[in-house]
KOLTORTOR-274604 format. One line per field, with one value per residue (C-alpha): y, x, z; residue number from 1. Coordinates in steps of 0.05 Angstrom, whole numbers, plus 32768, in hexadecimal, padded with zeros to 4 digits. Example, Ala and Ser with C-alpha at 12.3 -4.5 7.8 and 13.67 -1.06 7.14 Angstrom:
<tidos>
y	7FA6,7FEB .
x	80F6,8111 .
z	809C,808F .
n	1,2 .
</tidos>
This chain:
<tidos>
y	7ECC,7EBC,7E78,7E6D,7E7A,7E38,7E49,7E69,7E7C,7EC8,7EC3,7EBA,7F03,7F29,7F3D,7F53,7F7F,7F9C,7FB3,7FCC,7FFB,800D,8034,8041,805D,802C,7FE0,7FA9,7F67,7F2A,7EEE,7EAE,7E9F,7E7B,7E9A,7EBB,7F02,7F19,7F08,7F0B,7F46,7F7B,7F54,7F53,7F9F,7FB1,7FC1,7FE4,8024,804A,8039,8053,805C,8060,8028,7FFC,8003,7FC7,7FC3,7F82,7F7E,7F5F,7F5B,7F12,7F16,7F51,7F2D,7EEA,7F0D,7F35,7EFA,7ED0,7F0A,7F15,7EC8,7EC8,7EF9,7ED6,7F0D,7F1E,7F48,7F93,7F98,7F98,7F7F,7F99,7FA5,7FD6,7FC2,7FE2,7FED,7FC6,7FD9,7FAF,7FDD,8001,802F,7FFA,7FEA,7FE4,7FC3,7FD1,7FA8,7FD0,7FC6,7FF2,8024,802D,8040,8070,8099,8095,80B9,80E8,8104,8102,80FE,80FB,80BA,80DD,80AB,8072,8060,8027,801F,7FD6,7FC3,7F78,7F4B,7F8B,7F5B,7F58,7FA5,7FB8,7FF9,8013,7FF4,8020,8061,8056,8053,808C,80B8,8099,80B1,80F7,80FC,80EC,811E,815A,8144,8118,8132,8111,810B,80E7,80C5,808E,804B,8028,7FDD,7FB8,7F6F,7F40,7EF9,7F09,7F4B,7F71,7F86,7FB1,7FDB,7FEA,7FF6,8026,804A,804E,8070,8032,8016,7FD4,7F98,7F56,7F14,7ED7,7E8E,7E64,7E22,7E08,7DB7,7D9C,7D9F,7D6D,7D91,7D6D,7D8A,7D77,7D84,7DA4,7DBD,7DF9,7E3B,7E83,7EB5,7ED1,7F0E,7EF3,7EE5,7E99,7E7C,7E3D,7E2A,7E3C,7E04,7DD6,7DE4,7DDC,7D9B,7D85,7D9D,7D72,7D3C,7D43,7D47,7D0A,7CE6,7D03,7CF6,7CAD,7CA0,7CB8,7CAC,7C98,7CDF,7CC7,7CDA,7D23,7D59,7D43,7D89,7D97,7DE6,7DF1,7E36,7E48,7E8A,7EA6,7E9B,7E7C,7E46,7E33,7E29,7DFE,7DCF,7DC9,7DAD,7D84,7D5F,7D52,7D34,7D0D,7CF4,7CB0,7CBB,7C98,7CCA,7D04,7CEC,7CF3,7D37,7D79,7DA5,7DF2,7E36,7E72,7EB2,7EF0,7EF9,7EC1,7ED4,7EDC,7E9C,7E75,7E93,7E79,7E35,7E2A,7E42,7E0E,7DD1,7D8B,7D71,7D22,7CED,7D20,7D3B,7D82,7DA0,7DEE,7E14,7E50,7E91,7EB5,7ED2,7E8F,7E9B,7EC0,7EE2,7EAD,7E71,7E37,7DFD,7DB4,7DBA,7D85,7D8D,7DC7,7DBF,7DFF,7E15,7E48,7E75,7EB6,7EF1,7F36,7F79,7F96,7FDF,7FF2,8040,803D,802A,8046,7FF8,7FCD,7F8B,7F44,7F18,7ECE,7ED9,7EA8,7EAF,7EC4,7E91,7EB8,7EAC,7E64,7E5A,7E72,7E46,7E0D,7E23,7E19,7DD0,7DC7,7DFA,7DB9,7D7F,7D62,7D7C,7D71,7DA3,7D92,7DCF,7DC6,7DDB,7DBA,7DC4,7DE2,7E22,7E2C,7E50,7E7A,7E95,7EE2,7EE4,7F16,7F31,7F76,7FA7,7FBC,8000,7FF2,7FCF,7FEC,8021,805C,8081,8079,8087,80CD,80DD,80CE,80F3,8131,812D,812C,816D,813F,8153,812D,80ED,8100,8129,80E3,80AE,806C,802C,802A,806E,806E,806A,80AB,808C,806D,80AA,80DB,80AF,80AE,80F9,80FF,80C5,80FA,8132,810F,80FF,8148,8137,8164,8191,81B4,81F6,8230,8224,81E2,81B7,8188,8196,8175,8195,8195,815A,8134,8143,8124,80E6,80DE,80CE,8099,8052,803B,804A,8096,8083,8061,8099,80CE,80AC,80A4,80E7,8108,80CF,80E9,812A,8111,80EA,80AC,8090,8045,8038,8053,8029,7FEE,7FFE,8005,7FD1,7F9F,7FBF,7FAD,7F61,7F30,7F25,7EE8,7EDC,7EE4,7EC0,7EE6,7F20,7F65,7F89,7FA6,7FAF,7F62,7F5E,7F96,7F68,7F25,7F52,7F67,7F24,7F00,7EB7,7E99,7E76,7E69,7EB6,7EBE,7EC1,7EFD,7F19,7F1E,7F3A,7F76,7F8A,7F8E,7FB7,7FE8,7FF0,8003,8030,8057,8059,806F,80A4,80BC,80C2,80EF,8142,8146,818A,81BC,81CD,8188,818B,8159,813D,80F8,80DD,80BF,8087,804F,8036,8079,8086,804C,8062,80A4,8091,8069,8096,80C3,808B,807A,80B6,8097,8055,8076,8051,8066,802B,8032,801C,8015,7FCC,7FBC,7F9E,7FC6,800A,803D,805A,80A6,8092,807B,8035,7FFF,7FD3,7F92,7F94,7F55,7F64,7F42,7F6F,7F76,7FC1,7FD2,7FF4,8033,804E,8065,8037,8038,8002,7FF1,7FB5,7FA8,7F7C,7F67,7F4B,7F78,7F92,7F89,7FC5,7FAD,7F9C,7F78,7F8D,7F62,7F97,7FD0,7FFE,8027,806E,809F,80D7,810D,810A,812B,816B,8167,813D,812F,816F,8177,8137,815D,818F,81B9,81BD,81DD,81AD,81C1,8187,8172,8137,8110,80EC,8127,814F,818F,81B4,81A5,81D3,81C2,81CC,818C,8177,8140,8109,80F9,80E3,80D4,8104,8116,8147,816F,81B8,81CC,8210,8238,8277,825F,8288,8278,826D,8238,8213,821D,8202,81C4,81B6,81BF,8188,815B,8161,8157,8113,80F9,8116,813B,810A,8125,8164,816F,815E,8173,8158,819C,81A1,8163,8178,81B6,819D,8164,819E,81C8,818A,8179,81B9,81B5,8172,818B,81C6,81F8,8241,825B,82A5,82D2,8293,8271,822B,8210,81FE,81BD,81A1,815A,8140,8141,818B,81A5,8185,81A6,81E3,81DE,8222,824A,8239,8215,8235,8277,8258,8237,826D,8266,821A,8200,81B7,8185,8180,81C6,81B3,819A,81E7,81F7,8209,81E2,81F4,8244,823B,8218,824B,8280,8261,827D,82C4,82D1,82CE,8288,827A,8294,8267,8228,8230,8236,81FE,81D5,81E2,81B8,81B1,81A2,81B3,817B,817C,8169,81B0,8195,81AC,816D,8166,814D,8121,8135,80FD,80D1,80D8,80E7,810E,80EB,8108,80DD,80E6,80C1,80A4,80C8,810B,8105,80FD,8129,813A,810E,813D,8128,815A,8173,819B,81C7,81E6,81A5,817E,814E,8129,8116,80CE,80C5,8092,8090,8070,804B,806C,8044,806F,8031,803B,801D,8035,805A,807F,80BA,80AB,80C6,80C7,8081,8065,807D,805B,801D,7FFA,802A,7FFC,7FC1,7FEB,8002,7FC0,7FA2,7FDB,7FEC,7FB2,7FC5,800D,8011,8053,8074,808B,805E,8079,8056,8099,80B7,80F0,8109,8100,8133,812F,8128,8114,80F4,80BA,80BB,80D5,8115,811F .
x	80F3,80AF,80B5,80EC,80BA,809C,8056,8043,7FF8,8007,8015,7FCC,7FBC,7FFC,7FD7,7FA1,7FD8,7FF7,7FB4,7F9B,7FD5,7FD3,7F90,7F9A,7FD1,7FBE,7FAD,7FA5,7FBF,7FA7,7FCA,7FD6,8017,8045,801F,8060,8052,8086,80BD,8097,8065,80A0,80C2,8082,8079,80C7,80B6,806D,8073,8056,8093,80C4,8112,80EF,80FD,80D2,80D4,80BA,80AE,80C0,80AF,80ED,8138,813B,8103,8124,815E,813B,810E,8141,8171,8139,8128,816F,8174,813A,815B,819D,81C4,81E1,81C1,81D1,81C5,817F,8163,8183,8170,817B,816C,817F,81C9,81D2,81CD,81D9,81C4,81E2,81D6,81B9,8188,8138,811C,812F,8113,8113,8104,80CC,8102,8126,80E7,80D1,8115,8113,80CF,80E9,8123,80F8,80AC,809C,80D1,80E7,80FC,80CB,8095,8079,8077,8062,804C,8057,8037,800F,7FE3,8017,8001,8041,8047,8081,8059,8015,8048,8063,8025,800B,8046,8049,8001,8009,804D,8030,7FF6,8024,8061,8050,8021,7FF7,8034,805B,8034,8048,8022,8016,800C,7FF6,8004,7FED,7FE0,7FA8,7F85,7F40,7F51,7F0C,7F29,7F6D,7F4D,7F22,7F5B,7F78,7F3F,7F1B,7F51,7F47,7F58,7F72,7F75,7F9E,7F82,7FB8,7FCD,7FDB,7FD5,7FA8,7FC7,7FA6,7FA7,7FA8,7F95,7FB7,7F82,7FC7,7FAD,7F82,7FA8,7F9B,7F77,7F95,7FC4,7FD0,8017,8015,8057,803A,8013,8047,8073,803F,8035,8085,8087,804D,8073,80B0,807E,8065,80A7,80CA,808C,8094,80DE,80CE,809D,80CD,8113,8131,811F,80F1,80C8,80DC,80C6,80CC,80E1,80C1,80B6,80A6,8089,8099,8093,80D4,8125,8123,80EF,8113,8158,8130,810B,814D,816A,8134,812E,817E,8174,8139,8145,8166,81B0,819D,816D,8192,81CE,8192,8170,818B,8164,816F,8157,813C,8131,8142,8183,81A6,81DC,81CE,81EF,81CA,818E,8199,81A4,8168,8146,816B,814D,8160,819E,818D,8186,8178,813E,8136,8116,810F,8100,80E7,80C1,8089,80BD,80B4,806C,8061,809A,80D3,80D4,80EA,80FB,80E6,80B2,8072,8068,8054,8056,802C,8034,7FF9,802E,8055,8079,805D,806C,8031,803F,8017,800C,8006,804E,8071,808A,8088,8089,808D,805C,8048,8002,7FD8,7FDA,7FA4,7F79,7F93,7FDC,7FCC,7FB4,7FF3,8018,7FF8,7FFD,8049,8041,801A,8046,806A,8038,8004,801D,8008,7FFC,7FF8,7FDE,7FF0,7FA6,7F5C,7F2F,7F03,7F2E,7F3E,7EF9,7F02,7F49,7F47,7F38,7F76,7FAC,7FA9,7FD2,800E,7FF9,7FC6,7FF8,8040,8072,8061,80A4,80C2,807A,8078,80BE,80B8,8070,808E,80C7,8094,8074,8038,8020,7FE6,7FDD,7F97,7FBC,7FC8,7FA0,7FA5,7F82,7F87,7F98,7FCD,7FAD,7FAA,7FC2,8001,8008,8009,8038,806F,806A,807B,80B6,80D2,80CA,80F6,8126,8127,8117,80D3,80AA,8069,8069,803D,800B,7FFE,8026,805C,80A1,80DC,8120,8165,8170,812B,813D,8184,8163,812D,8161,8187,816A,8158,8127,812C,814C,8189,818D,8194,81C3,81F0,81E8,81FA,8232,824C,8250,8279,82A7,8293,8278,8294,827D,8235,822F,8246,8210,81D5,81E9,81ED,81A6,8188,8199,8180,81A3,81CB,81D8,8196,81A7,81E6,81CE,81B6,81FA,8201,824B,8250,8232,825E,8292,8282,8279,82C9,82DF,8305,82EB,82B4,8295,824C,823E,8269,822A,820C,824C,825F,8218,8225,8268,824E,8211,823D,826C,822C,8211,825A,8251,820A,821F,8255,822F,81FB,81FD,81F1,81D7,820B,81DC,81E2,8221,822D,8270,8276,8295,82D9,82D1,82AD,827F,8267,8262,8237,8200,8204,81FF,81C2,819B,819D,8178,814E,8140,80FC,811B,8159,8147,814D,8158,811C,814E,8196,81AB,815E,814D,810C,8111,80E8,80F2,80F4,80AC,808C,8090,80B0,80E1,8106,814C,8170,81B9,81D4,820A,8222,820B,822C,8206,81F6,81B0,81AA,81A5,818E,8162,816E,8142,8109,80C8,8091,8044,8013,7FE5,8020,803C,8080,80AE,80F2,8137,815B,8191,81AB,81EA,81F7,81F1,821D,81F0,8226,821C,81D5,8201,8224,8219,81D6,81C0,818F,8160,815D,811C,810F,80CC,80B5,807D,8052,8028,800E,802F,7FEF,8018,802C,7FF1,8024,8031,8074,8091,80D2,80F2,8108,813A,811A,812A,80F0,80C6,8104,8114,8164,8166,8132,813E,8108,80E7,80D3,80B8,8079,803D,7FFC,7FD8,800F,7FF9,7FAA,7FB9,7FD8,7FA9,7F72,7F90,7F9B,7F49,7F43,7F65,7F4B,7F05,7ED1,7ED7,7F0A,7EE5,7EBD,7E76,7E48,7DF8,7DE1,7E15,7DFC,7DB1,7DBA,7DE0,7DA9,7D6F,7D90,7D97,7D53,7D38,7D6D,7D51,7D06,7D16,7CFC,7D14,7D50,7D45,7D81,7DA5,7D9D,7D8E,7D9E,7DEC,7DFA,7E20,7E2D,7E71,7E88,7E77,7E8F,7ED3,7ED8,7EC9,7EEE,7F15,7EDA,7EB6,7EE9,7F28,7F24,7F14,7F54,7F87,7F95,7F97,7FE2,7FD4,7FA0,7F7F,7F6B,7F33,7F07,7EFD,7EDC,7E91,7E83,7E36,7E47,7E6F,7E39,7DFD,7E32,7E25,7DDF,7DC7,7D96,7D55,7D6B,7D7A,7D2F,7D14,7D3C,7D22,7CD5,7CD8,7D0E,7D04,7D34,7CF4,7CAD,7C76,7C4D,7C03,7C19,7C43,7C87,7CBC,7CDC,7D1E,7D0E,7D48,7D59,7D8F,7D57,7D2B,7CFF,7D0A,7CF0,7CCC,7CD4,7C9A,7C70,7C2B,7C06,7C24,7C04,7BBE,7B82,7BA9,7BA2,7BCF,7C18,7C47,7C62,7C9D,7CB7,7C7C,7C52,7C7E,7C9D,7C74,7C9C,7CA0,7C82,7CA5,7C6B,7C95,7C80,7C7D,7CC4,7CD5,7CD3,7CB1,7C6F,7C5D,7C83,7C58,7C4B,7BF9,7BEA,7B9E,7BA0,7BC8,7B8F,7B57,7B84,7BB9,7BAB,7B7D,7BA8,7BE9,7BB7,7B99,7BE5,7C09,7BD2,7BE5,7C2C,7C29,7BE9,7C01,7C02,7BBD,7BA1,7B61,7B30,7B23,7B70,7B58,7B27,7B5D,7B8B,7BD2,7C00,7C4B,7C40,7C16,7BCB,7BD8,7BFA,7BD6 .
z	7CB0,7CBD,7CA0,7CD1,7D0D,7D03,7CF5,7D35,7D43,7D3D,7CF6,7CE7,7CF9,7CE8,7CAA,7CD4,7CFF,7CC8,7CB4,7CF0,7CFA,7CB5,7CC1,7D0E,7D40,7D72,7D78,7DAD,7D98,7DCA,7DBD,7DEF,7E04,7DD2,7D9C,7D80,7D88,7DB0,7D79,7D36,7D3C,7D3E,7D03,7CDA,7CE2,7CD4,7C8C,7C93,7C68,7C9C,7CC9,7C95,7CB1,7CFC,7D2A,7D57,7DA8,7DCC,7E17,7E38,7E86,7E9A,7E82,7E7D,7E41,7E24,7E16,7E02,7DD3,7DAD,7DA9,7D8B,7D5C,7D3D,7D3B,7D10,7CE3,7CE6,7D07,7D4E,7D83,7D7C,7D2E,7D16,7D5A,7D9D,7DE1,7E18,7E61,7EA3,7E9B,7E5F,7E16,7DD6,7D9F,7D5F,7D28,7D02,7D3A,7D20,7D56,7D9D,7DD5,7E1A,7E66,7E86,7EA7,7E66,7E48,7E76,7E81,7E2E,7E32,7E61,7E35,7DFA,7E05,7DB8,7DAE,7D6F,7D40,7D56,7D2B,7D58,7DA0,7DB8,7E01,7E04,7E40,7E52,7E74,7EB1,7EBA,7ED9,7EF5,7EC1,7E89,7EA0,7EAD,7E6A,7E47,7E6A,7E52,7E10,7E08,7E1D,7E04,7DBB,7DC2,7DCA,7DA3,7D6F,7D2F,7CF6,7CC8,7CF5,7D23,7D60,7D5E,7D98,7D99,7DD7,7DDA,7E0F,7E1F,7E56,7E52,7E5C,7E0F,7E0F,7E48,7E2A,7DE5,7E05,7E22,7DDF,7DC5,7DAC,7D8F,7D5C,7D7E,7D5A,7D7D,7D6E,7D7E,7D9C,7D83,7DCB,7DCA,7DFF,7E4B,7E7B,7EC2,7F00,7F3F,7F7B,7FB8,7FE9,8031,8033,801D,803C,8011,7FD3,7FE0,8027,803B,804C,8061,8075,8035,8009,8035,802E,7FDE,7FD8,7FFD,7FCE,7F93,7FA6,7FAA,7F67,7F46,7F6B,7F50,7F08,7F01,7F1E,7EEC,7EB0,7EC2,7E7E,7E67,7E2B,7E0B,7DF1,7DFE,7E4D,7E71,7EAF,7EBC,7F0B,7F1F,7F5F,7F8A,7F93,7F92,7FD5,7FC8,7F8B,7FB8,7FEB,7FAE,7F8C,7FCD,7FE3,7F9A,7F9B,7FDC,7FCC,7F88,7F7D,7F5E,7F24,7F17,7F1F,7EEE,7EB9,7ECC,7ECB,7EFF,7EF4,7F11,7EE8,7F0C,7F00,7F26,7F00,7ECE,7E87,7E75,7EB2,7E9A,7E51,7E6B,7E90,7E48,7E1A,7E0B,7E36,7E19,7DF6,7E1F,7E5D,7E7C,7E9F,7ED4,7EDD,7F16,7F08,7F21,7EFF,7ECE,7EA3,7E9C,7E5C,7E30,7E3B,7E11,7E35,7E06,7E13,7E42,7E49,7E95,7EBF,7F09,7F26,7F71,7F66,7F87,7F70,7F96,7F92,7FB1,7FD9,7FEB,802E,8030,807B,8080,8046,803D,7FFF,8012,7FF0,7FFC,7FE3,7FC3,7F9B,7F52,7F25,7EFC,7EB7,7ED9,7EDE,7E9A,7E83,7EA6,7E94,7E47,7E4C,7E52,7E0F,7DDF,7DC1,7DC5,7DF4,7E41,7E86,7EBA,7F07,7F2D,7F7F,7F92,7F92,7F58,7F78,7F86,7F3C,7F30,7F6B,7F56,7F46,7EF8,7EED,7F1A,7F41,7F1C,7F33,7F36,7F69,7F99,7F93,7FAE,7F80,7F97,7F4D,7F25,7F54,7F3E,7EF1,7EF4,7F16,7EE5,7EAD,7EC5,7EE6,7F27,7F2B,7F0A,7EF9,7EBE,7E9B,7E81,7EA4,7EA5,7EF3,7F0E,7F4F,7F89,7FB2,7FF1,7FD2,7FA6,7FDF,8008,7FC9,7FC8,8014,8009,7FCD,7FFE,8036,7FFF,7FF2,7FA8,7FA0,7FC9,7FC4,7FAA,7FBF,7F80,7FA3,7F67,7F7B,7F58,7F54,7F73,7F4C,7F78,7F61,7F17,7F1E,7F41,7F07,7ED6,7EFA,7EEB,7F36,7F69,7F8A,7FCB,7FAA,7F7D,7FAE,7FD6,7F8E,7F7F,7FC6,7FC7,7F85,7FA0,7FD5,7FB2,7FCA,7F92,7F9D,7FDC,7FCD,7F8D,7FAF,7FE3,7FAC,7F89,7FCB,7FE0,7F94,7F98,7FC3,8004,7FFC,804B,8064,80A4,80B2,80DB,80C6,80C3,8080,8082,8082,8036,8020,803F,801C,7FD7,7FE6,7FEC,7FB1,7FCA,7F95,7FCA,7FD6,7FC5,7F84,7F56,7F85,7F88,7F3B,7F33,7F67,7F50,7F0B,7F1E,7F4A,7F0D,7EE7,7F19,7F19,7EC8,7EC4,7EFF,7EDC,7EA2,7EC7,7EC9,7F0E,7F31,7F49,7F80,7FA1,7FD5,8004,8026,8047,8090,807D,80A5,807A,80B3,80B9,8074,8065,809A,8084,803E,8052,807D,8034,8012,8053,8079,8092,80A5,80CF,8116,815D,8194,81C6,81FF,81F8,81E4,81D1,818E,8190,8165,814A,8101,80F4,80CD,810D,8102,8130,811D,813B,812E,8143,813A,8174,817A,8136,812F,816A,81A5,818A,8192,8143,8107,80C3,80A7,8060,8056,8082,8079,80A2,809B,8081,80C2,80F4,8118,8122,80E3,80E5,80C9,8099,8088,80B0,80C6,8106,80FA,8121,8147,8138,80F2,80FA,810A,80C7,8087,80A1,80BC,8084,80A2,80E3,80EE,8132,8150,8194,81AC,81EB,820C,8249,8274,8286,82B7,82DB,82C7,82B6,827D,8255,821F,81FE,81BB,8193,8161,8137,8104,80E2,8124,8146,8180,817A,81B4,81E4,8204,823C,8229,8269,824C,822D,820D,822F,81F3,81E6,822A,8217,81D0,81EE,8220,81EC,81C0,81FF,8207,81BD,81C1,81FE,81F7,821A,8256,8277,8288,82C5,82AF,82DF,82D9,82D2,8298,827F,8279,825B,8224,821A,821F,81E9,81C0,81CA,81A9,8171,815A,815B,812E,815D,814F,817A,8189,817C,8151,8116,8138,8175,8178,8174,81B0,81A9,81BB,816F,8169,81B0,81A0,815B,817B,81BF,81AF,81A9,81EA,821A,8200,8221,8268,8265,8268,82B2,82B6,82CB,82E2,82C8,830E,8305,82C8,82FF,8315,82D1,82CE,8291,829A,8296,8258,8239,8249,8232,81EA,81EA,81E8,821F,81F1,81DF,822D,823A,8205,821E,8263,8248,820C,8238,8282,82AF,82DE,82D9,8310,831A,8337,837F,8377,8378,833E,8331,82FB,82B4,829E,8258,8252,823F,81FC,8200,8241,8282,82C0,82FB,832D,8367,8347,837C,8369,8327,8343,8327,82E5,82A1,8276,826A,8269,8228,8214,81D7,81C7,81CE,81A3,81D2,8207,824B,8259,829E,82CD,82FF,8346,837E,83C4,83C0,8382,8352,830F,8312,82CA,8291,8260,8235,823E,8284,827A,8251,829B,82BD,8296,828F,82BE,82F1,8310,8315,8328,8363,837A,837E,839F,83D1,83FE,83FA,8404,8438,8450,840A,83E9,83AC,839F,8372,8344,833A,8317,8354,8387,83A5,838B,83C4,83D2,8416,843F,8447,848A,8475,843F .
n	1,2,3,4,5,6,7,8,9,10,11,12,13,14,15,16,17,18,19,20,21,22,23,24,25,26,27,28,29,30,31,32,33,34,35,36,37,38,39,40,41,42,43,44,45,46,47,48,49,50,51,52,53,54,55,56,57,58,59,60,61,62,63,64,65,66,67,68,69,70,71,72,73,74,75,76,77,78,79,80,81,82,83,84,85,86,87,88,89,90,91,92,93,94,95,96,97,98,99,100,101,102,103,104,105,106,107,108,109,110,111,112,113,114,115,116,117,118,119,120,121,122,123,124,125,126,127,128,129,130,131,132,133,134,135,136,137,138,139,140,141,142,143,144,145,146,147,148,149,150,151,152,153,154,155,156,157,158,159,160,161,162,163,164,165,166,167,168,169,170,171,172,173,174,175,176,177,178,179,180,181,182,183,184,185,186,187,188,189,190,191,192,193,194,195,196,197,198,199,200,201,202,203,204,205,206,207,208,209,210,211,212,213,214,215,216,217,218,219,220,221,222,223,224,225,226,227,228,229,230,231,232,233,234,235,236,237,238,239,240,241,242,243,244,245,246,247,248,249,250,251,252,253,254,255,256,257,258,259,260,261,262,263,264,265,266,267,268,269,270,271,272,273,274,275,276,277,278,279,280,281,282,283,284,285,286,287,288,289,290,291,292,293,294,295,296,297,298,299,300,301,302,303,304,305,306,307,308,309,310,311,312,313,314,315,316,317,318,319,320,321,322,323,324,325,326,327,328,329,330,331,332,333,334,335,336,337,338,339,340,341,342,343,344,345,346,347,348,349,350,351,352,353,354,355,356,357,358,359,360,361,362,363,364,365,366,367,368,369,370,371,372,373,374,375,376,377,378,379,380,381,382,383,384,385,386,387,388,389,390,391,392,393,394,395,396,397,398,399,400,401,402,403,404,405,406,407,408,409,410,411,412,413,414,415,416,417,418,419,420,421,422,423,424,425,426,427,428,429,430,431,432,433,434,435,436,437,438,439,440,441,442,443,444,445,446,447,448,449,450,451,452,453,454,455,456,457,458,459,460,461,462,463,464,465,466,467,468,469,470,471,472,473,474,475,476,477,478,479,480,481,482,483,484,485,486,487,488,489,490,491,492,493,494,495,496,497,498,499,500,501,502,503,504,505,506,507,508,509,510,511,512,513,514,515,516,517,518,519,520,521,522,523,524,525,526,527,528,529,530,531,532,533,534,535,536,537,538,539,540,541,542,543,544,545,546,547,548,549,550,551,552,553,554,555,556,557,558,559,560,561,562,563,564,565,566,567,568,569,570,571,572,573,574,575,576,577,578,579,580,581,582,583,584,585,586,587,588,589,590,591,592,593,594,595,596,597,598,599,600,601,602,603,604,605,606,607,608,609,610,611,612,613,614,615,616,617,618,619,620,621,622,623,624,625,626,627,628,629,630,631,632,633,634,635,636,637,638,639,640,641,642,643,644,645,646,647,648,649,650,651,652,653,654,655,656,657,658,659,660,661,662,663,664,665,666,667,668,669,670,671,672,673,674,675,676,677,678,679,680,681,682,683,684,685,686,687,688,689,690,691,692,693,694,695,696,697,698,699,700,701,702,703,704,705,706,707,708,709,710,711,712,713,714,715,716,717,718,719,720,721,722,723,724,725,726,727,728,729,730,731,732,733,734,735,736,737,738,739,740,741,742,743,744,745,746,747,748,749,750,751,752,753,754,755,756,757,758,759,760,761,762,763,764,765,766,767,768,769,770,771,772,773,774,775,776,777,778,779,780,781,782,783,784,785,786,787,788,789,790,791,792,793,794,795,796,797,798,799,800,801,802,803,804,805,806,807,808,809,810,811,812,813,814,815,816,817,818,819,820,821,822,823,824,825,826,827,828,829,830,831,832,833,834,835,836,837,838,839,840,841,842,843,844,845,846,847,848,849,850,851,852,853,854,855,856,857,858,859,860,861,862,863,864,865,866,867,868,869 .
</tidos>
């Protein structure tokens, strides 16, 4: 068996792998792509003594890879798939009672752990391609670690093997209690790398449709040149593997190649797509070696990067782009973005060209950019929709992810967003002890192999006997839209699904029908809670909108104006629904598919259905909440109180309330002031000065008689305590104009006891008596406080005024007879000795009627002219 594998690099370390797993229950195996670890390691461990009659379960991140590696292992054994080696993927399984090695995809493993946390009868659990750091792989490892600790004992341990091509093996080993690490050196042939300096791209992670278009155009140029250089398909191997971001780019590139390549070349070249939406037969065709005398070009997504073996490839063309989902906790939406790949990803892609012999890789970016690429891709845990993760953890009995061991724990914001979605789906709620728990509906949803949104829709539809329609909807929504330019009406997709004509969408129709049948089969196998009671409208159009509302309660939409394309979602987001009349003239809609760019306030609907508002009185009554709202209409200045019936944040109906508790009016006014700020209150100069005087004493640290300290009267502190100092004065306010009559100075003075008020007058007086006898106001809004006084009124004094028990010197603004500053100082004596003489000489001629004595300290202070003096 091993001999038939062709001397792959992994063979050299198989003894080390066996030895490590005999001594430990955990192992990290690092081997480059193409080393043979996926197929040879499970087979090499099949007859280990510690395994006995137990099975090996291996996790693969993709269905295509799971089927392919199971088929390859079965081929090496000379058996059909389903005997010793089988696979179980979403909605499909080929296993038997003889199966010893089972390849599963991620959702399958999670559900199996939920039903059997200890994985009884499994001796080894392998996580393949763990470097991809998919959300389900991280979840599966966390559940397996806790399940093993709780349910397995030393006599029958569950061994864990983490296999990866490019991974921080030290971090994984540390998570597994310092597990041993085995590394296989690759035997990849040299790959010559050519960099093609394309136009500058946007930063990694940012959606860049323009740069993707430029990369695609350059990709077609490179392929045309390659195929022109070697039109006779020699030498062999001569296959070309092209990495493109997604299915749309594959179709566009395929069309452009057929338009640009000469007919003679096309007759000798097979150009085939490879992506996850293809049928099994189409995928297998893409992975087969080229036919003799022909050349093959495979246009693939990231799915061809690691696990799959594509025969006959000697050249790789890499656009450096991939499609990745990014979750925005602020909007609650996960969107696909075209992103720049990581450095590790680029090395894996290039390695595809060197498996059979010396190869060549064309990277469609400048060489200077290569070293600036991120070392590894960001784990999906840190950027994905966590609704399914939250549902599975609650089903596991975990209310806080911190109870499990993670390489990267779920981000708190995304986790909270996921819990709120589950609450909106009536799948979970917070109990009195502060822990989240699943409702009976949530328990049933967790058992279904689909997103919680679709699971809720199917369960409710089953209760109403509308399984067929709901399964069709779920299948349509699970596949990529085959008619992106055909408007947003979801009913048109159902119509296309039910047509018998093959047409351009025959493959899509076949996949969706198959998925719908599988959904019905799985739904029929589940034991659904008797507590779920629901009825559906008889009219199909109404039923479609009703079912979608169950799955997407946060995406129920209301047009802002009749006939408008602009709608508001129940979540509060704005969405543009350009239906051009296909959805009718109704005000209410449900948006099943939407997208947009991160940071934009408005999303765009891609699939939607009309929603009959009468359903909120019957089938969708559970989505309606009632609240009483009291607010001040800033336009009219008057108080408004009403009872509202809401769907999320959308107002279904309003009813004016007339007998309103004055306290409710006061609370609404306080909320308005807190929102708009203290600036809407009538602040007099005296009130502002009083606040500043208290603030000065607070900052100097002087004691406040009768208080622990001088109060904090900053805007922040006053806004936080509006109810205490302002609330009692608002009971009689019935119109916003009446706020102008409030005595803020009196309200604030009431905050100090009599002793503190006396101390304030003494230590931070509002006025200061200058040598001329005048009592002048101190400006406490300046720091330090300012005393503005005519220069002549300070004659005879060389002492700078001080307050706050001598801790703060006033800043003197010594004014001219025209009350313009001549000098600003906190050192009056120094002014008389220094710059006064220059001021006197300059001002004496300008103001001859006022005294400018040579000796200001011997002169008599005065506020008038020399004649008056």
